[in-house]
Steps between C-alpha positions, in 0.01 A plus 500: 500500500866414469480378140360839391802677646729266305335557160698733275386631164678392184605736223226367268278746314199364692474440873668178615704383796823304540458136607552411866763226524533219754715188536500202261433717194154603620370842402172685525383731226252731673342748262227763510384765259267552206639193316476250788245293692478730802269737682484786432596434137682830449856623542527642852724474806569139600347564843162574336445145370273256686583212266785435257608259229743232618721259307709246689807379317784257546761617255300588188217250564161608634394285797227493763536571871511128586825478303678756720358471851369232733284754686158344435308812600688713248461237227125470563447876504676546163348202318178674394694783330729276288429467127795279410752780458404802710286570802262789430341746742682353805429694821817664626464324838535161325806619306653612829433155650680333209790745528538422871479123437776521239720705733470228768624225268 
């Protein structure tokens, strides 16, 4: 998964990753560890996660997938995980699909 290779840890005292940035002020906050909505819900290597927490932002505002991509398949696959601010327990394959859709734009 390309997005996994791009994730770099921050210097925080708990496990977190730098945001991935795209055009038009879009960024993805992709997080996993004991404090996040992910599986497994422990701090481990990023390659060990099957699902991760995802926040989609434009600037500092949380948005949904439909606000950043016209790829209907990606939007539909993410909709069920969205709680109004973050997407919890998102399978990594879906995150990769969103990453690829944003790269194409």
